[in-house]
Backbone as CSV, one residue per row, in Angstrom:
resi,resn,N_x,N_y,N_z,CA_x,CA_y,CA_z,C_x,C_y,C_z
1,MET,2.889,26.304,8.913,2.522,24.951,8.534,2.508,24.107,9.798
2,GLY,1.483,23.313,9.997,1.370,22.488,11.186,1.301,21.024,10.839
3,VAL,1.098,20.244,11.850,0.988,18.804,11.688,-0.461,18.427,11.898
4,ARG,-1.034,17.712,10.963,-2.396,17.206,11.124,-2.312,15.759,11.539
5,VAL,-3.170,15.378,12.432,-3.171,14.007,12.934,-4.479,13.348,12.534
6,ALA,-4.385,12.202,11.883,-5.577,11.429,11.542,-5.894,10.506,12.704
7,HIS,-7.169,10.300,12.969,-7.598,9.418,14.051,-8.536,8.358,13.492
8,VAL,-8.482,7.174,14.043,-9.406,6.110,13.684,-10.001,5.527,14.950
9,ARG,-11.184,4.943,14.827,-11.835,4.297,15.957,-11.073,3.030,16.284
10,ARG,-10.774,2.842,17.548,-10.080,1.629,17.952,-10.282,1.426,19.435
11,CYS,-10.712,0.262,19.816,-10.828,-0.123,21.221,-11.537,0.932,22.052
12,GLY,-12.720,1.327,21.617,-13.546,2.202,22.428,-13.198,3.671,22.360
13,GLY,-12.259,4.078,21.553,-11.906,5.485,21.461,-11.292,5.790,20.121
14,TYR,-10.701,6.940,20.025,-10.020,7.324,18.802,-8.544,7.473,19.111
15,VAL,-7.711,6.921,18.259,-6.269,6.991,18.474,-5.606,7.560,17.226
16,PRO,-4.486,8.263,17.398,-3.801,8.818,16.231,-3.127,7.722,15.415
17,VAL,-3.194,7.850,14.086,-2.502,6.889,13.227,-1.429,7.551,12.374
18,ALA,-1.491,8.844,12.208,-0.447,9.540,11.457,-0.050,10.762,12.269
19,ARG,1.196,10.882,12.555,1.652,12.004,13.371,2.475,12.937,12.544
20,ASP,3.472,13.328,12.610,4.441,14.259,12.131,4.802,14.172,10.658
21,VAL,3.916,13.669,9.801,4.275,13.585,8.388,3.181,14.261,7.579
22,VAL,3.530,15.338,6.907,2.575,16.029,6.047,3.271,16.376,4.747
23,GLU,2.471,16.617,3.741,3.038,17.098,2.486,2.192,18.270,2.023
24,VAL,2.784,19.178,1.324,2.057,20.324,0.802,1.634,19.978,-0.613
25,THR,0.353,20.103,-0.863,-0.148,19.894,-2.214,-0.619,21.248,-2.709
26,GLY,-0.309,21.585,-3.902,-0.591,22.895,-4.464,-1.922,23.511,-4.085
27,GLU,-3.015,23.018,-4.583,-4.305,23.664,-4.411,-5.018,23.277,-3.129
28,ARG,-4.781,22.137,-2.609,-5.582,21.657,-1.491,-4.940,21.896,-0.129
29,GLY,-3.751,22.399,-0.076,-3.119,22.653,1.210,-2.509,21.392,1.779
30,LEU,-2.709,21.161,3.080,-2.088,20.029,3.757,-2.899,18.755,3.577
31,SER,-2.207,17.659,3.457,-2.863,16.356,3.471,-1.968,15.397,4.229
32,GLU,-2.569,14.387,4.826,-1.779,13.423,5.584,-1.106,12.417,4.659
33,VAL,0.043,11.962,5.060,0.729,10.872,4.384,0.803,9.743,5.398
34,MET,0.162,8.652,5.124,0.170,7.531,6.057,1.481,6.781,5.912
35,ARG,2.083,6.447,7.021,3.366,5.765,7.020,3.239,4.272,7.241
36,LYS,2.174,3.835,7.874,2.050,2.420,8.198,0.576,2.053,8.246
37,LEU,0.256,0.917,7.697,-1.100,0.402,7.811,-1.260,-0.151,9.220
38,GLN,-2.166,0.413,9.999,-2.321,0.031,11.397,-2.999,-1.322,11.544
39,ALA,-4.050,-1.565,10.771,-4.778,-2.830,10.866,-5.685,-2.966,9.657
40,VAL,-6.045,-4.186,9.342,-7.092,-4.481,8.376,-8.287,-4.925,9.201
41,ALA,-9.406,-4.214,9.075,-10.591,-4.511,9.879,-11.599,-5.294,9.046
42,LEU,-12.069,-6.393,9.602,-13.062,-7.240,8.948,-14.385,-7.125,9.696
43,ASP,-15.449,-6.799,8.982,-16.777,-6.766,9.586,-17.248,-8.188,9.841
44,CYS,-18.026,-8.378,10.895,-18.530,-9.713,11.218,-19.613,-9.605,12.290
45,ALA,-20.284,-10.709,12.562,-21.279,-10.762,13.631,-20.653,-11.122,14.970
46,ASP,-19.580,-11.922,14.955,-18.953,-12.421,16.186,-17.448,-12.156,16.138
47,PRO,-17.002,-10.984,16.617,-15.586,-10.641,16.504,-14.652,-11.574,17.256
48,VAL,-15.070,-12.096,18.392,-14.198,-12.998,19.150,-13.956,-14.275,18.352
49,ARG,-15.003,-14.866,17.818,-14.875,-16.108,17.039,-13.974,-15.900,15.826
50,LEU,-14.174,-14.795,15.120,-13.366,-14.543,13.932,-11.911,-14.275,14.309
51,ALA,-11.679,-13.531,15.381,-10.308,-13.263,15.841,-9.619,-14.559,16.256
52,GLU,-10.344,-15.449,16.923,-9.755,-16.737,17.312,-9.337,-17.536,16.081
53,PHE,-10.161,-17.527,15.040,-9.837,-18.225,13.792,-8.519,-17.696,13.219
54,TYR,-8.413,-16.375,13.065,-7.204,-15.809,12.470,-5.995,-15.910,13.394
55,ALA,-6.189,-15.858,14.691,-5.062,-16.039,15.622,-4.475,-17.438,15.459
56,GLU,-5.325,-18.443,15.357,-4.848,-19.815,15.140,-4.191,-19.954,13.773
57,LEU,-4.807,-19.373,12.763,-4.284,-19.474,11.401,-2.899,-18.848,11.284
58,LEU,-2.701,-17.697,11.925,-1.476,-16.926,11.746,-0.477,-17.064,12.886
59,GLY,-0.838,-17.798,13.927,0.062,-17.918,15.069,0.126,-16.645,15.888
60,GLY,-0.964,-15.912,15.929,-1.027,-14.667,16.692,-1.784,-14.855,17.991
61,ARG,-2.151,-13.737,18.590,-2.920,-13.769,19.831,-4.096,-12.804,19.707
62,VAL,-5.163,-13.117,20.417,-6.359,-12.285,20.438,-6.174,-11.204,21.497
63,VAL,-6.420,-9.959,21.110,-6.322,-8.826,22.029,-7.679,-8.134,22.033
64,ALA,-8.329,-8.124,23.199,-9.668,-7.548,23.300,-9.738,-6.591,24.482
65,ASP,-10.548,-5.577,24.339,-10.827,-4.637,25.413,-12.208,-4.990,25.960
66,PRO,-12.311,-5.404,27.244,-13.613,-5.799,27.785,-14.658,-4.686,27.710
67,GLU,-14.217,-3.448,27.613,-15.162,-2.335,27.526,-15.643,-2.093,26.102
68,ASP,-15.036,-2.734,25.122,-15.457,-2.591,23.728,-15.450,-3.957,23.051
69,PRO,-16.434,-4.820,23.377,-16.444,-6.175,22.811,-16.727,-6.212,21.312
70,GLY,-17.062,-5.091,20.721,-17.325,-5.050,19.289,-16.081,-4.871,18.438
71,TRP,-14.912,-4.767,19.076,-13.643,-4.590,18.353,-12.617,-5.512,18.982
72,VAL,-12.136,-6.507,18.243,-11.167,-7.473,18.753,-10.036,-7.562,17.732
73,GLU,-8.792,-7.544,18.207,-7.648,-7.567,17.301,-6.889,-8.883,17.377
74,VAL,-6.195,-9.188,16.290,-5.255,-10.306,16.236,-3.886,-9.678,16.022
75,GLN,-2.979,-9.899,16.966,-1.646,-9.314,16.923,-0.612,-10.407,17.158
76,GLY,0.662,-10.024,17.062,1.741,-10.934,17.428,2.169,-11.896,16.344
77,PHE,1.893,-11.581,15.101,2.363,-12.389,13.980,3.051,-11.443,13.006
78,ALA,3.816,-11.987,12.076,4.506,-11.148,11.098,3.481,-10.557,10.137
79,GLY,3.387,-9.263,10.099,2.456,-8.608,9.193,1.561,-7.618,9.911
80,THR,0.683,-7.006,9.156,-0.243,-6.016,9.682,-1.298,-6.692,10.549
81,PRO,-1.568,-6.157,11.738,-2.604,-6.749,12.589,-3.975,-6.760,11.906
82,LEU,-4.781,-7.723,12.284,-6.164,-7.803,11.822,-7.073,-7.365,12.959
83,ALA,-8.151,-6.702,12.612,-9.168,-6.344,13.593,-10.487,-6.940,13.129
84,CYS,-11.275,-7.406,14.070,-12.587,-7.970,13.777,-13.611,-7.069,14.456
85,GLN,-14.526,-6.533,13.663,-15.441,-5.504,14.130,-16.883,-5.972,13.994
86,ARG,-17.630,-5.928,15.112,-19.038,-6.347,15.085,-19.868,-5.342,14.287
87,VAL,-20.695,-5.883,13.392,-21.638,-5.089,12.620,-23.003,-5.743,12.794
88,ASP,-23.942,-4.998,13.352,-25.296,-5.529,13.515,-25.890,-5.829,12.146
89,GLY,-26.528,-6.974,12.014,-27.133,-7.369,10.751,-26.126,-7.782,9.690
90,TYR,-24.902,-8.106,10.108,-23.862,-8.499,9.149,-24.325,-9.658,8.280
91,ARG,-24.066,-9.542,6.984,-24.304,-10.624,6.032,-23.021,-10.814,5.239
92,PRO,-22.522,-12.048,5.147,-21.246,-12.279,4.458,-21.344,-11.989,2.966
93,PRO,-20.195,-11.705,2.351,-20.192,-11.486,0.909,-20.590,-12.750,0.157
94,ASP,-21.130,-12.548,-1.018,-21.529,-13.639,-1.901,-20.399,-13.840,-2.907
95,TRP,-19.685,-14.968,-2.794,-18.561,-15.210,-3.693,-18.802,-16.494,-4.461
96,PRO,-18.633,-16.514,-5.750,-18.137,-15.448,-6.616,-19.223,-14.517,-7.131
97,GLY,-20.447,-14.665,-6.681,-21.533,-13.796,-7.134,-21.345,-12.359,-6.702
98,GLN,-22.277,-11.522,-7.075,-22.165,-10.095,-6.767,-23.383,-9.536,-6.043
99,GLN,-24.280,-10.400,-5.530,-25.428,-9.869,-4.795,-24.968,-9.105,-3.558
100,ARG,-23.989,-9.627,-2.872,-23.322,-8.948,-1.754,-21.827,-9.060,-2.035
101,PRO,-21.272,-8.169,-2.862,-19.886,-8.335,-3.300,-18.885,-8.175,-2.164
102,GLN,-17.783,-8.902,-2.299,-16.687,-8.744,-1.338,-16.070,-7.370,-1.528
103,GLN,-15.556,-6.813,-0.447,-14.876,-5.534,-0.535,-13.364,-5.722,-0.473
104,LEU,-12.934,-6.847,0.024,-11.524,-7.202,0.037,-11.429,-8.688,0.283
105,HIS,-10.264,-9.238,0.023,-9.989,-10.599,0.457,-8.518,-10.666,0.836
106,LEU,-8.168,-11.648,1.624,-6.802,-11.815,2.103,-6.143,-12.962,1.355
107,ASP,-4.870,-12.803,0.998,-4.072,-13.854,0.366,-2.947,-14.236,1.317
108,PHE,-2.760,-15.538,1.527,-1.706,-16.037,2.408,-0.783,-16.956,1.620
109,ASP,0.526,-16.695,1.684,1.513,-17.584,1.072,1.675,-18.828,1.934
110,VAL,1.688,-19.993,1.290,1.888,-21.259,2.002,2.864,-22.123,1.211
111,ASP,3.492,-23.061,1.891,4.416,-23.984,1.233,3.743,-25.290,0.833
112,ASP,2.560,-25.571,1.394,1.880,-26.850,1.163,0.371,-26.602,1.127
113,LEU,-0.207,-26.531,-0.075,-1.642,-26.263,-0.201,-2.494,-27.313,0.503
114,ASP,-2.201,-28.583,0.274,-3.023,-29.642,0.871,-2.946,-29.618,2.395
115,GLY,-1.744,-29.474,2.930,-1.575,-29.447,4.382,-2.256,-28.249,5.018
116,GLU,-2.086,-27.070,4.414,-2.719,-25.872,4.966,-4.231,-25.915,4.788
117,GLU,-4.701,-26.549,3.704,-6.148,-26.682,3.542,-6.735,-27.483,4.696
118,LYS,-6.106,-28.586,5.044,-6.596,-29.385,6.178,-6.656,-28.541,7.442
119,ARG,-5.629,-27.726,7.650,-5.565,-26.904,8.856,-6.665,-25.837,8.876
120,VAL,-6.861,-25.110,7.758,-7.881,-24.059,7.773,-9.286,-24.641,7.881
121,LEU,-9.503,-25.814,7.287,-10.815,-26.452,7.419,-11.067,-26.874,8.862
122,ALA,-10.045,-27.394,9.530,-10.187,-27.781,10.939,-10.455,-26.568,11.826
123,LEU,-9.974,-25.402,11.413,-10.197,-24.174,12.184,-11.572,-23.564,11.931
124,GLY,-12.280,-24.048,10.912,-13.627,-23.542,10.665,-13.842,-22.878,9.321
125,ALA,-12.850,-22.898,8.442,-13.018,-22.338,7.099,-13.823,-23.310,6.240
126,THR,-14.336,-22.812,5.128,-15.009,-23.663,4.149,-14.368,-23.426,2.779
127,VAL,-14.362,-24.461,1.957,-13.805,-24.355,0.602,-14.810,-23.631,-0.286
128,LEU,-14.343,-22.623,-1.009,-15.171,-21.972,-2.021,-14.782,-22.437,-3.418
129,GLU,-13.461,-22.600,-3.652,-13.009,-23.049,-4.970,-11.584,-23.582,-4.868
130,ARG,-11.376,-24.751,-5.416,-10.013,-25.304,-5.522,-9.489,-24.905,-6.902
131,THR,-9.128,-23.647,-6.998,-8.743,-23.045,-8.276,-7.625,-23.811,-8.951
132,ASP,-6.676,-24.315,-8.174,-5.545,-25.049,-8.755,-6.003,-26.313,-9.467
133,GLN,-7.194,-26.807,-9.157,-7.691,-28.034,-9.775,-8.582,-27.775,-10.985
134,ILE,-8.999,-26.517,-11.196,-9.890,-26.237,-12.327,-9.299,-25.270,-13.349
135,ARG,-8.217,-24.587,-12.990,-7.567,-23.664,-13.927,-6.111,-24.085,-14.102
136,PRO,-5.723,-24.487,-15.297,-4.331,-24.882,-15.524,-3.367,-23.758,-15.139
137,GLY,-2.360,-24.108,-14.360,-1.345,-23.149,-13.957,-1.671,-22.341,-12.712
138,ALA,-2.887,-22.421,-12.221,-3.249,-21.673,-11.006,-2.571,-22.310,-9.797
139,ASN,-2.168,-21.495,-8.848,-1.483,-22.014,-7.663,-2.162,-21.551,-6.372
140,TRP,-3.481,-21.389,-6.408,-4.192,-20.940,-5.216,-5.541,-21.635,-5.078
141,ARG,-6.078,-21.553,-3.860,-7.417,-22.051,-3.550,-8.140,-20.978,-2.745
142,VAL,-9.456,-20.941,-2.889,-10.263,-19.903,-2.248,-11.118,-20.534,-1.150
143,TYR,-11.151,-19.879,0.005,-11.890,-20.349,1.180,-12.712,-19.199,1.739
144,ALA,-13.604,-19.517,2.652,-14.317,-18.504,3.429,-13.975,-18.716,4.891
145,ASP,-13.704,-17.626,5.601,-13.466,-17.724,7.040,-14.811,-17.947,7.743
146,PRO,-14.838,-18.131,9.055,-16.105,-18.411,9.733,-17.175,-17.326,9.570
147,ALA,-16.776,-16.098,9.233,-17.750,-15.030,9.008,-18.121,-14.895,7.534
148,GLY,-17.517,-15.731,6.672,-17.856,-15.722,5.257,-16.961,-14.884,4.366
149,HIS,-15.905,-14.259,4.906,-14.987,-13.476,4.072,-14.121,-14.412,3.233
150,PRO,-14.025,-14.181,1.933,-13.133,-14.993,1.114,-11.666,-14.722,1.451
151,PHE,-10.861,-15.771,1.396,-9.409,-15.632,1.487,-8.784,-16.734,0.657
152,CYS,-7.534,-16.527,0.252,-6.846,-17.493,-0.599,-5.601,-18.027,0.083
153,LEU,-5.341,-19.305,-0.134,-4.046,-19.899,0.177,-3.324,-19.994,-1.153
154,CYS,-2.136,-19.390,-1.218,-1.368,-19.307,-2.464,-0.062,-20.062,-2.287
155,LEU,0.184,-21.022,-3.159,1.419,-21.793,-3.079,2.593,-20.865,-3.318
156,HIS,3.473,-20.803,-2.361,4.620,-19.884,-2.394,5.711,-20.419,-3.294
């Protein structure tokens, strides 16, 4: 029995994300068990701009490799790092419609919806829905980041 290593594209190359952890499954043999989520990657047209938005939002820093400008990370904040990945011909998801459905969205806990809304709007977000104002009992609002990805501010 050996160790299989999974690799993902990152900063111009492939790096291992799972090392020394395997499990035996009856019929299929070895499979990897991931121990940690390395990053959440968001597709976009301008990775630097999107990384700057999330770095400001989360109090992180932008980490870029000059040899791979199509992959920019946001690190240095509590939580899983975000990566912003250039996709030629990128078109943002259509929310709440389904012509170009979202594949994921991010939820952020906040202590002050109004205060954080002002901050995300100043950073370049746009309001998609003030859910707390149209649904009784709702404690969140929906926004789009500068690349059009939906995200929510959720009253903690």
